C-alpha positions as CSV (number, residue, x, y, z in Angstrom):
1,M,0.0,0.2,-0.1
2,S,1.5,3.3,-1.0
3,H,2.1,6.3,1.4
4,M,-1.6,7.3,3.2
5,P,-1.4,11.5,4.1
6,S,-1.3,12.7,7.0
7,P,-4.8,13.8,8.7
8,S,-4.8,17.4,9.0
9,E,-5.5,18.9,12.3
10,S,-9.1,18.9,12.5
11,R,-8.9,15.4,11.2
12,R,-6.7,14.5,14.2
13,K,-8.9,16.0,16.5
14,K,-11.6,13.6,15.2
15,E,-9.7,10.8,15.7
16,S,-8.8,11.8,18.8
17,R,-12.2,11.6,19.7
18,R,-13.3,8.1,18.1
19,S,-13.4,5.5,19.9
20,G,-15.3,1.8,20.3
21,E,-14.2,-0.5,18.2
22,F,-15.9,-1.9,15.0
23,P,-19.6,-3.0,15.0
24,P,-20.0,-7.1,14.2
25,A,-20.6,-7.8,10.6
26,P,-24.4,-7.6,9.6
27,E,-26.3,-10.2,7.8
28,P,-24.5,-10.1,4.1
29,L,-26.9,-9.0,1.6
30,A,-27.6,-11.5,-1.5
31,V,-27.6,-8.9,-4.5
32,P,-24.2,-7.3,-4.0
33,V,-24.3,-3.4,-4.0
34,F,-21.6,-1.1,-4.1
35,D,-20.4,1.9,-1.5
36,S,-20.6,4.8,-3.6
37,H,-18.9,7.0,-0.7
38,T,-16.0,5.7,1.6
39,H,-12.9,7.2,2.6
40,L,-10.7,4.4,3.0
41,D,-7.3,6.3,3.9
42,L,-9.3,8.1,6.7
43,T,-10.6,5.2,8.0
44,I,-7.8,3.3,8.5
45,Q,-5.8,6.5,10.0
46,E,-8.5,7.3,12.4
47,A,-10.2,3.6,13.2
48,G,-7.8,1.0,11.8
49,V,-9.8,-1.9,10.6
50,P,-12.4,-4.8,11.7
51,G,-10.9,-8.3,12.9
52,D,-7.4,-9.2,12.1
53,T,-4.7,-6.5,11.6
54,A,-2.0,-8.1,10.1
55,G,-2.0,-7.7,6.4
56,D,-2.5,-4.8,4.1
57,P,-5.9,-2.8,5.6
58,V,-6.9,-1.6,2.2
59,D,-7.2,-5.6,1.2
60,A,-8.9,-5.9,5.0
61,L,-11.3,-3.2,4.6
62,V,-11.8,-4.6,1.1
63,D,-12.8,-8.5,2.1
64,A,-14.8,-7.4,4.9
65,A,-17.3,-5.2,2.7
66,A,-17.2,-8.3,-0.1
67,K,-18.1,-10.5,2.6
68,S,-21.5,-8.4,3.3
69,G,-22.0,-8.5,-0.1
70,V,-20.5,-4.8,-0.8
71,D,-18.3,-5.8,-3.3
72,R,-17.3,-2.1,-4.9
73,L,-16.2,1.2,-3.9
74,V,-15.8,4.9,-4.3
75,Q,-12.8,6.1,-2.6
76,V,-13.2,9.5,-2.4
77,G,-10.4,12.1,-1.8
78,V,-10.9,15.6,0.3
79,D,-7.8,17.1,-0.6
80,V,-4.6,16.8,-2.8
81,A,-2.8,14.6,-0.9
82,S,-6.2,12.2,-0.1
83,S,-7.0,12.2,-3.7
84,R,-3.5,11.2,-5.3
85,W,-3.8,8.3,-2.4
86,G,-7.0,7.2,-4.0
87,A,-6.4,7.6,-7.7
88,D,-3.1,5.6,-6.9
89,L,-5.0,3.0,-5.2
90,A,-7.9,2.4,-8.1
91,E,-5.3,1.8,-10.7
92,R,-4.1,-1.3,-8.7
93,H,-7.2,-2.3,-7.0
94,G,-10.2,-3.8,-9.3
95,A,-13.0,-3.3,-6.4
96,V,-12.4,0.3,-5.8
97,L,-12.8,3.2,-8.2
98,A,-11.4,7.0,-6.8
99,A,-13.1,10.5,-6.8
100,V,-10.9,13.5,-6.3
101,A,-11.3,16.7,-5.5
102,L,-10.7,19.8,-2.8
103,H,-13.5,19.3,-0.2
104,P,-15.4,22.6,0.4
105,N,-14.0,23.1,3.6
106,E,-10.0,22.7,2.3
107,A,-11.0,25.4,-0.2
108,P,-10.4,28.8,1.9
109,R,-7.6,27.3,3.8
110,L,-5.2,27.1,0.6
111,S,-2.9,29.8,-0.1
112,D,-3.2,28.7,-3.8
113,L,-6.7,27.6,-4.5
114,D,-5.8,27.6,-8.4
115,E,-2.4,25.2,-8.4
116,A,-4.7,22.8,-6.2
117,L,-7.1,22.7,-9.0
118,R,-4.9,21.9,-11.6
119,E,-3.4,19.1,-9.3
120,I,-7.1,17.7,-9.3
121,E,-7.5,18.5,-13.0
122,S,-4.7,16.5,-13.3
123,L,-5.6,13.5,-11.6
124,A,-9.3,13.8,-12.8
125,A,-7.9,12.9,-16.7
126,R,-6.4,9.6,-15.1
127,P,-9.3,6.5,-16.2
128,R,-9.7,5.0,-13.1
129,V,-10.8,8.3,-11.6
130,R,-14.5,8.8,-12.2
131,G,-15.5,11.2,-9.7
132,V,-15.0,14.8,-9.0
133,G,-15.9,15.1,-5.5
134,E,-16.7,15.9,-3.2
135,T,-17.1,19.3,-4.0
136,G,-20.2,21.8,-3.2
137,L,-20.6,24.1,-0.1
138,D,-20.9,24.2,3.4
139,T,-22.1,26.9,5.6
140,F,-22.0,24.8,8.6
141,R,-18.2,24.9,9.0
142,T,-17.2,27.8,6.7
143,G,-18.2,31.0,7.8
144,D,-19.1,33.8,5.2
145,D,-15.3,34.9,5.0
146,G,-14.5,31.8,3.3
147,R,-17.9,31.1,1.2
148,A,-16.4,32.9,-2.0
149,A,-13.7,30.9,-2.6
150,Q,-15.8,27.6,-1.5
151,E,-18.2,29.1,-4.6
152,E,-15.2,29.3,-6.8
153,S,-13.5,26.4,-6.4
154,F,-17.4,24.6,-6.6
155,R,-17.2,26.2,-10.0
156,A,-14.4,24.8,-11.1
157,H,-14.8,21.7,-10.0
158,I,-18.1,21.6,-12.1
159,A,-16.0,22.8,-15.1
160,I,-13.4,19.3,-14.5
161,A,-16.0,17.3,-14.5
162,K,-17.7,18.5,-17.4
163,R,-14.5,18.7,-19.4
164,Y,-13.6,14.6,-18.4
165,G,-16.9,13.5,-18.6
166,K,-16.5,12.1,-14.7
167,A,-19.7,12.2,-12.5
168,L,-20.2,15.2,-10.0
169,I,-20.2,14.6,-6.5
170,I,-21.3,17.0,-4.0
171,H,-20.8,18.5,-0.2
172,D,-23.9,20.0,0.5
173,R,-24.6,20.9,4.2
174,D,-26.9,24.0,5.2
175,A,-26.8,24.8,1.5
176,H,-29.2,23.3,-0.4
177,A,-30.7,26.3,-2.5
178,D,-27.4,27.6,-3.0
179,V,-25.8,23.9,-4.4
180,L,-29.1,24.5,-6.9
181,R,-27.9,27.5,-7.4
182,V,-24.8,27.0,-9.2
183,L,-25.4,24.1,-11.0
184,D,-27.8,25.5,-12.4
185,S,-26.3,28.6,-13.5
186,E,-23.2,26.9,-15.0
187,G,-24.7,23.9,-16.1
188,A,-25.1,20.8,-14.4
189,P,-22.8,17.5,-15.5
190,D,-25.1,14.4,-17.0
191,R,-24.1,12.5,-13.5
192,V,-24.7,14.5,-10.3
193,V,-24.5,12.3,-7.2
194,L,-25.5,14.1,-4.2
195,H,-23.3,12.6,-1.5
196,C,-24.8,11.9,2.3
197,F,-28.3,13.4,0.8
198,S,-28.9,15.9,3.8
199,G,-32.2,17.7,2.5
200,D,-36.2,17.1,3.5
201,A,-38.8,15.8,0.7
202,E,-39.1,18.8,-1.1
203,F,-35.6,19.1,-1.9
204,A,-35.0,15.4,-3.1
205,A,-38.4,16.2,-5.2
206,E,-36.2,19.1,-7.0
207,C,-33.1,17.1,-7.1
208,V,-35.1,14.1,-8.9
209,R,-37.0,16.4,-11.2
210,R,-32.9,17.4,-12.5
211,G,-32.2,13.5,-12.9
212,Y,-29.5,13.6,-10.2
213,Y,-28.5,10.7,-7.9
214,L,-29.3,10.7,-3.8
215,S,-26.6,9.0,-2.2
216,F,-28.1,8.2,1.3
217,A,-25.8,7.2,4.3
218,G,-26.4,5.5,7.8
219,T,-27.5,9.0,8.9
220,V,-31.1,8.0,7.1
221,T,-31.5,5.2,9.9
222,F,-31.1,7.8,13.0
223,A,-34.2,8.2,15.2
224,S,-33.9,12.2,14.4
225,A,-33.7,11.6,10.8
226,G,-37.7,11.3,9.2
227,N,-36.8,13.9,7.1
228,L,-34.9,11.9,5.4
229,R,-36.9,8.7,5.2
230,E,-39.6,10.7,4.0
231,A,-37.0,12.3,1.1
232,A,-35.5,8.5,0.5
233,A,-39.0,7.4,0.3
234,I,-39.7,9.9,-2.9
235,T,-36.6,8.8,-4.3
236,P,-36.9,6.4,-7.3
237,P,-34.9,3.3,-7.2
238,G,-33.1,4.2,-10.5
239,Q,-31.7,7.6,-9.0
240,M,-31.1,5.9,-5.3
241,M,-27.5,4.9,-4.1
242,V,-26.1,4.2,-0.7
243,E,-22.9,4.8,1.3
244,T,-21.0,5.3,4.7
245,D,-19.1,8.2,4.4
246,A,-16.6,5.7,6.1
247,P,-15.4,6.0,9.1
248,Y,-18.3,8.3,10.0
249,L,-22.0,8.2,10.2
250,T,-22.6,4.8,11.3
251,P,-25.6,3.4,11.2
252,I,-28.1,2.8,14.1
253,P,-27.7,0.6,16.4
254,Y,-23.9,1.5,16.4
255,R,-24.0,5.5,16.1
256,G,-20.3,6.5,17.4
257,R,-18.6,3.3,16.7
258,P,-16.2,3.3,13.4
259,N,-18.0,3.2,9.9
260,A,-16.3,0.7,7.1
261,S,-18.0,-0.7,4.3
262,Y,-19.2,-3.7,5.7
263,L,-21.9,-2.1,7.1
264,V,-24.0,-1.1,4.6
265,P,-26.8,-3.6,4.7
266,L,-27.9,-2.1,7.8
267,T,-28.5,1.4,5.8
268,M,-29.6,-0.7,2.9
269,R,-32.2,-2.6,4.6
270,L,-33.8,0.5,6.4
271,L,-34.2,1.9,2.7
272,A,-36.1,-1.3,1.6
273,E,-38.4,-0.4,4.5
274,T,-38.7,3.2,4.0
275,T,-39.1,2.8,0.3
276,G,-41.5,-0.5,0.8
277,T,-39.2,-2.5,-2.0
278,D,-37.8,-6.4,-2.0
279,L,-34.9,-5.8,-0.8
280,D,-33.0,-8.0,-3.5
281,T,-34.6,-5.5,-5.8
282,L,-33.5,-2.3,-4.6
283,C,-29.6,-3.9,-4.0
284,A,-30.2,-4.9,-7.9
285,A,-31.2,-1.3,-8.8
286,I,-28.6,0.7,-6.9
287,S,-26.0,-2.0,-7.9
288,A,-27.1,-0.9,-11.6
289,N,-26.9,2.6,-10.8
290,G,-23.3,2.4,-10.0
291,E,-22.5,1.3,-13.5
292,A,-24.2,4.0,-15.0
293,V,-23.0,7.1,-13.1
294,F,-19.6,5.4,-12.3
295,G,-19.0,2.6,-15.4
296,S,-17.4,-0.3,-14.9
297,W,-15.3,-1.4,-12.0
298,R,-13.0,-4.3,-13.8
């Protein structure tokens, strides 16, 4: 395994707060799906791997996922270093594709945003990089003084995705209307994924109408997330994805413990129940969406 980028200070703080062991493996899915958004590097750095730690940690996470019926992963970058690591990993691991980007909260911190964007564009041209993301807008963690840089970065990522024919993976936190405003003004790429969908049914309807894909994380299982379940209920299976955002957002009943792709079945079963769809049928639809958006893994 190539050298992983060092976590930023904010990531180190998260790591210091993370406690507990990985949850037990759930009942495997009979029809395999993919994890549309995971951070293998951060999982290894902040939580390690489930079970035996003697071998390669990436292989351990991929193998654990496969045993749960999660046979493909999208490794997502949040800065230049993690994007490069993911692009390199995807080139040598058949179960992994990569997405590359500057996280919206990263953009205002950079001394040379243009240079970083040039690095991302170079990585986006690589054949095993199938997504540009996670990019977007976040008004929760970035104040007014950083929002111009966020939007500049978001618009640049949209252009990169269109230039190279890659899917656009959006981070949207407390910025629903502005995300749609920027996408509408720039012209969205052919394939847009709302990562860790966080809106209500009304916002979901707007995204569905535009042809976007809504990717649901473990947050949809939280007791307080009735708005997410309402959004999932109106999302057509042909526009739905499932993800972990590992090592974060672990599904109920293991909220607060480390997350990894092998736990996707917990979220899948909740989505099947919420949408009133047969589990195997929904898994097949989501699996097909992965191929439609990201292409073949092999």
